[in-house]
C-alpha positions as CSV (number, residue, x, y, z in Angstrom):
1,X,-25.5,-25.9,-17.1
2,X,-27.4,-24.1,-19.4
3,X,-30.7,-24.3,-17.1
4,X,-28.6,-22.7,-14.3
5,X,-27.4,-19.5,-16.3
6,X,-30.2,-19.0,-17.4
7,X,-32.0,-19.4,-13.6
8,X,-29.0,-16.9,-12.3
9,X,-29.3,-14.1,-14.9
10,X,-33.3,-14.2,-15.0
11,X,-32.9,-13.7,-10.7
12,X,-31.2,-10.5,-11.7
13,X,-33.4,-9.7,-14.9
14,X,-31.3,-10.2,-17.3
15,X,-32.4,-12.1,-20.6
16,X,-29.8,-13.6,-22.5
17,X,-30.6,-15.2,-26.3
18,X,-29.9,-18.8,-27.0
19,X,-26.6,-18.5,-29.1
20,X,-25.3,-16.1,-25.7
21,X,-26.5,-18.9,-23.1
22,X,-24.4,-21.5,-25.4
23,X,-21.5,-19.2,-24.8
24,X,-21.8,-18.5,-21.3
25,X,-21.7,-22.5,-21.0
26,X,-18.5,-23.2,-23.0
27,X,-16.9,-20.1,-21.4
28,X,-17.9,-21.7,-17.8
29,X,-16.1,-25.2,-19.0
30,X,-13.5,-23.5,-20.8
31,X,-12.4,-21.1,-17.2
32,X,-13.0,-24.5,-14.8
33,X,-10.7,-26.8,-17.2
34,X,-8.0,-24.0,-17.5
35,X,-8.2,-22.9,-13.7
36,X,-7.5,-26.6,-12.7
37,X,-4.3,-26.4,-14.6
38,X,-2.8,-23.0,-14.1
39,X,-4.8,-21.6,-10.8
40,X,-7.1,-18.4,-12.2
41,X,-9.0,-17.6,-9.6
42,X,-9.7,-19.0,-6.0
43,X,-13.1,-19.1,-7.1
44,X,-13.9,-22.9,-8.7
45,X,-17.2,-23.9,-8.0
46,X,-20.1,-23.3,-11.2
47,X,-22.2,-21.2,-9.4
48,X,-19.9,-18.9,-8.2
49,X,-18.2,-18.5,-11.0
50,X,-21.5,-17.2,-12.6
51,X,-22.3,-14.9,-9.8
52,X,-19.1,-13.4,-9.4
53,X,-17.5,-13.2,-12.4
54,X,-20.4,-13.6,-15.6
55,X,-22.6,-11.7,-13.9
56,X,-20.8,-9.4,-11.8
57,X,-19.6,-8.6,-15.6
58,X,-22.1,-8.3,-17.7
59,X,-24.6,-6.2,-14.6
60,X,-22.6,-2.9,-16.6
61,X,-24.9,-3.4,-19.1
62,X,-27.9,-2.9,-17.4
63,X,-26.6,0.9,-16.7
64,X,-24.8,1.5,-20.0
65,X,-25.5,0.4,-23.3
66,X,-22.7,0.1,-26.0
67,X,-23.0,0.9,-29.5
68,X,-21.4,-1.1,-32.7
69,X,-18.4,0.0,-33.5
70,X,-17.7,1.4,-29.9
71,X,-13.9,0.8,-28.4
72,X,-13.5,-0.7,-24.6
73,X,-10.3,-1.5,-22.8
74,X,-10.6,-3.9,-20.1
75,X,-7.6,-2.6,-17.7
76,X,-5.6,-5.4,-16.0
77,X,-8.4,-7.1,-14.2
78,X,-7.2,-10.5,-14.2
79,X,-8.3,-13.6,-17.0
80,X,-10.7,-12.2,-19.1
81,X,-13.3,-10.6,-17.0
82,X,-15.4,-8.1,-17.4
83,X,-13.9,-8.2,-20.8
84,X,-15.3,-11.8,-22.5
85,X,-19.0,-12.0,-20.8
86,X,-18.9,-7.9,-22.5
87,X,-18.1,-8.9,-25.8
88,X,-20.5,-12.8,-25.6
89,X,-23.5,-9.7,-25.1
90,X,-21.9,-6.6,-26.9
91,X,-20.9,-8.8,-30.1
92,X,-20.8,-5.6,-32.2
93,X,-18.5,-3.4,-29.8
94,X,-15.0,-4.5,-29.9
95,X,-13.2,-4.9,-26.7
96,X,-9.4,-4.9,-26.1
97,X,-8.0,-6.4,-23.2
98,X,-4.8,-5.1,-21.8
99,X,-2.3,-6.7,-18.9
100,X,1.7,-7.3,-18.7
101,X,1.8,-11.0,-17.8
102,X,2.3,-13.3,-20.7
103,X,0.5,-16.2,-19.2
104,X,-2.6,-14.0,-18.7
105,X,-2.8,-12.3,-22.0
106,X,-2.7,-15.9,-23.8
107,X,-5.5,-17.3,-21.6
108,X,-7.4,-14.8,-22.6
109,X,-6.5,-14.7,-26.3
110,X,-7.5,-18.2,-26.2
111,X,-10.9,-17.9,-24.6
112,X,-12.1,-15.5,-26.9
113,X,-10.4,-17.6,-30.1
114,X,-12.8,-20.9,-28.8
115,X,-15.7,-18.7,-28.1
116,X,-15.6,-17.6,-31.7
117,X,-15.4,-13.4,-30.6
118,X,-13.9,-12.3,-33.2
119,X,-14.9,-8.5,-31.2
120,X,-12.3,-9.5,-28.3
121,X,-8.8,-9.5,-27.6
122,X,-5.8,-9.5,-25.3
123,X,-2.8,-7.6,-25.4
124,X,0.8,-7.5,-23.7
125,X,1.5,-4.3,-22.4
126,X,2.2,-1.6,-19.2
127,X,-0.6,0.6,-18.5
128,X,1.8,3.4,-18.4
129,X,3.9,2.9,-21.6
130,X,0.5,2.3,-23.2
131,X,-1.4,5.2,-21.8
132,X,2.2,7.4,-23.6
133,X,1.6,5.7,-26.9
134,X,-0.1,7.5,-29.4
135,X,-1.6,4.2,-30.9
136,X,-3.6,4.0,-28.0
137,X,-3.5,7.6,-26.0
138,X,-6.9,8.9,-26.4
139,X,-8.2,6.1,-29.0
140,X,-11.1,4.2,-26.5
141,X,-14.8,5.2,-25.9
142,X,-14.7,3.8,-22.7
143,X,-12.2,1.9,-20.3
144,X,-13.7,-0.6,-17.5
145,X,-12.1,-2.2,-14.6
146,X,-12.8,-4.7,-12.3
147,X,-9.5,-4.0,-10.5
148,X,-8.8,-4.0,-7.0
149,X,-5.8,-1.4,-7.5
150,X,-5.8,1.8,-5.1
151,X,-8.3,3.9,-7.3
152,X,-6.2,6.6,-8.0
153,X,-3.3,4.6,-9.3
154,X,-6.6,2.9,-11.6
155,X,-7.4,6.4,-12.3
156,X,-3.8,7.6,-13.8
157,X,-3.4,4.1,-15.8
158,X,-7.3,4.7,-17.0
159,X,-8.1,8.0,-18.0
160,X,-5.4,9.1,-20.7
161,X,-6.8,6.1,-22.7
162,X,-10.3,7.4,-23.1
163,X,-11.3,10.1,-25.6
164,X,-12.3,13.4,-23.8
165,X,-15.6,13.2,-23.0
166,X,-16.0,9.3,-22.5
167,X,-15.7,7.6,-19.3
168,X,-14.1,4.8,-17.1
169,X,-16.4,2.6,-15.6
170,X,-15.0,1.0,-12.2
171,X,-16.2,-1.7,-10.6
172,X,-16.1,-1.4,-6.7
173,X,-17.3,-2.2,-3.2
174,X,-18.7,0.5,-1.7
175,X,-16.2,2.8,0.3
176,X,-16.8,6.3,1.1
177,X,-13.3,6.8,2.2
178,X,-12.0,5.6,-1.6
179,X,-14.3,8.0,-3.3
180,X,-12.8,10.9,-1.0
181,X,-9.5,9.7,-1.9
182,X,-9.8,10.1,-5.8
183,X,-10.4,14.4,-5.8
184,X,-6.8,15.6,-6.4
185,X,-6.2,12.7,-9.0
186,X,-9.2,13.3,-10.8
187,X,-8.8,17.5,-10.6
188,X,-5.4,16.8,-11.9
189,X,-6.5,14.4,-14.7
190,X,-8.9,16.4,-15.9
191,X,-12.3,14.0,-15.0
192,X,-15.2,14.2,-12.7
193,X,-17.3,11.2,-11.9
194,X,-20.1,11.0,-13.7
195,X,-22.3,9.1,-11.9
196,X,-22.7,6.0,-9.3
197,X,-24.6,3.1,-9.8
198,X,-25.3,0.5,-6.6
199,X,-26.3,-2.8,-6.9
200,X,-25.9,-6.5,-4.9
201,X,-24.9,-9.9,-5.9
202,X,-25.5,-12.5,-2.9
203,X,-25.9,-10.4,-0.6
204,X,-22.8,-8.3,-1.4
205,X,-23.2,-4.5,-2.0
206,X,-21.2,-3.1,-5.1
207,X,-21.2,-0.2,-6.7
208,X,-20.0,0.8,-10.6
209,X,-18.5,4.2,-10.5
210,X,-18.8,6.0,-13.8
211,X,-15.4,8.8,-14.6
212,X,-16.0,10.9,-17.2
213,X,-12.8,12.5,-19.1
214,X,-13.7,16.8,-19.0
215,X,-10.3,17.5,-21.3
216,X,-7.5,16.1,-23.0
217,X,-5.0,14.2,-20.5
218,X,-1.9,16.7,-19.6
219,X,1.3,15.2,-21.2
220,X,3.2,14.0,-18.2
221,X,0.6,11.4,-17.3
222,X,0.6,8.1,-16.9
223,X,3.8,9.1,-15.3
224,X,7.0,6.4,-15.7
225,X,7.1,2.8,-14.7
226,X,6.0,2.4,-11.0
227,X,5.8,5.5,-10.1
228,X,1.6,6.0,-10.3
229,X,1.9,2.6,-8.0
230,X,4.7,4.4,-5.5
231,X,3.7,7.9,-5.4
232,X,-0.2,7.6,-6.2
233,X,-1.7,11.4,-7.0
């Protein structure tokens, strides 16, 4: 599948090193095998996995350069995307994948271990609790997420993890109404839209929305478990 990976990525002007291509090929096999065992994703065709998981994950690198030593949290975006692809092509950046479901955490850590990714790991935690934990609160340079969660909810979970002046990178479909829905949350969380980058994969219009943190997050955020979901900002 190496030639297919190269072909698809080149179509989107992404050039990979030989070692990176080999790791993507191995990850593809690992993901397909694991998906047959525990149903990770409805996307099962190899070409679709390359396009909709691998490529979509690393599109971020077109718009953003990660620096060595920067710390990135990937917030509940099932089964290691975008973390694993980003960790493959940014080997000197530290990635931490966060989810409350042990089955997912175990699978993602297995992927990282088998791919030899020393810069990627998964932890089991609830975002509401992690955001109030001094070990993680305001300790990340970036938070990335491909989650489909209601945007104000995602913001309340993500912004407390960020250092001041650093950013959430949210992968989204184009939706003006959703952008309008976050104005109140941004104000309360002391953040703003920094920029929006548009891209297209196989005819689907997508965006990455960069949210910049302007001040320290008020101590009450994130609120207690389930409150952000039941009473969004």
